[in-house]
Residue, then its C-alpha position, 0 to 999 in steps of 0.5 A: x195400638x201396636x202390631x203386637x197388641x193387635x195380634x194378641x187381641x186377634x188371637x184372644x178373640x179367635x180363641x173365644x170363637x173356637x171355645x164357643x164353637x167347641x161348646x156347641x159342637x154336634x155329636x152325631x150318633x150312628x144308628x144301624x137298622x136292618x129293615x128297609x127305610x120304607x118299613x114303619x119301624x124306620x119311618x114311624x119310630x126311628x125317624x121321629x125319635x131321631x127328630x126328638x133327640x135333635x129337638x130336646x138337645x137343641x141340635x147338640x146330638x143328632x142321629x144318623x140312620x145308616x142307609x144299610x145295616x152294619x150287620x145281620x139282625x141277630x148281631x145288632x145288640x153286639x154291634x151296640x155293645x162293642x161300639x161298631x154302631x152307636x145305636x141299634x135295635x133288635x129282637x132280644x131272643x135273636x140271642x136266646x142264651x144271653x137274654x134268658x131273663x126276657x123269655x117270659x115276654x114271648x110266651x103265650x098269652x102275654x097280651x095283644x095290646x102292643x102299647x100296654x105290653x111294651x110299657x109293661x115290659x119297660x117297667x119290668x125291665x127297669x125294676x128287675x133287669x137294669x143291673x143284669x149282666x146280660x145288658x152290660x155294655x149298653x144303655x137300653x133306651x126302650x123296649x117293645x113287643x108287637x102285640x101278639x103272634x098268631x097262626x096264619x095258614x095258606x089253605x085251611x082253618x086251624x081250629x083244633x089240635x088235629x088241624x095244626x098237627x104235622x103242618x109245616x109252619x115257618x117259625x122265627x125263634x126258639x120259643x115259637x119252635x117249642x110251641x109248634x113242636x109241642x102242638x105236633x107241627x113241623x117247625x121250619x126256621x126262617x126269617x119272616x122275609x123268606x115266608x113268601x118264597x117258602x109258601x110259593x114253593x110249597x115248603x111250608x103250609x103256614x107261618x107264624x106272624x103278628x097280623x101286621x107282619x102278614x101285611x108288611x111282608x106282603x103275604x096277604x095273598x098267600x095267607x088268608x086263614x088267620x087263627x087269632x089266639x086270645x092273648x097271643x100265641x107268642x110275642x117278640x121282644x125288642x130293644x133300642x140300645x146305645x153303646x154305654x161308653x157313647x152314652x156316658x160321653x154325652x153331656x149330662x144335660x143331653x143325657x137327661x134330655x134324651x132319657x126324658x123321651x126314652x124309657x117308658x115314653x119310647x116304649x109306649x111310642x113303639x107299641x102305639x105304632x104296632x097297634x096302628x099297624x095291626x089295626x090297619x092289617x085287620x081292616x085290609x084283611x076283612x075288606x079282602x074277605x079273609x077268614x078269621x078263626x078262634x082256637x077250639x077249647x081243645x087247642x086252647x088247652x093244648x097251648x095252655x099246657x105248653x105255656x105252663x111247662x115253658x114258664x116252669x122251665x124258664x123260672x129255673x133258667x132265669x134264676x141261673x141267669x141272675x134273676x132273683x125272683x122270676x115269678x115276681x118279675x113275671x107277675x109285675x109284668x102281668x099287673x102292669x099289662x092289666x093296668x095299661x090295657x084297661x085304660 
């Protein structure tokens, strides 16, 4: 064989190697998360999901969870939409005007079974909101709720409307603000991470949290009176999203594989982890001698009146935000929740 032939054969062989390497090239998706890497959302939700993505795509797609967030928590939907990060997660109502359509999922009495509520929210989103303009620019991989928020007080039981009136209460969003104002409390807007110093400094008397977040924000010494509202006083709705262009840029087979472990499956996994954390917190608080209280009939009536007004106002706002039939959408959520929570 001539030198020229040898060179041509070598070049051809090299090209085959390069083509094969290209076909197996790994796509690394950047994930921005705003909780510490010790938080269970990182260790028990994001990391297992990343492992599953790598497994179902046979290593062709991997997730790189950044050691620090690429923006503030309220910026994370926009980080994904604009491609600053490939995948993010966050609370829908950190941007309340954009996500009017999902307000209903944070109103009173949406449920305290986080797995059931997260699955119900996914089915509702998938049926009613997939084409809503608010979600343009991303593919929603999963949604979730945290299983009901309650009133946690630093020094006394909250049972009657008089017990909550004039109390300074930390709140984390506009829906919580409306509830507290309607009940005569003084809302103090601050993230949950600030609750400890606000309590220590006497700035607030009480704080609104899911049970697990009292534990995970290390507030169990400051908040030992827990008023547990049947069905939840409020909730918080979350998304896990990927930039739309990045999603469409994946190979079709990889998109299908990732979709199979996302959607309802990822939403269910989200809720399961929050249920486990809430159960862990309840056990911890019970063993520590914390006090648990139920709202009186009068306080429940006051919360119900607040809820009824919020729902009526939301129906009007949701129609303006492009939801064709808000009442039917909410009814579908409640039916899905009832079905799942009965299992």
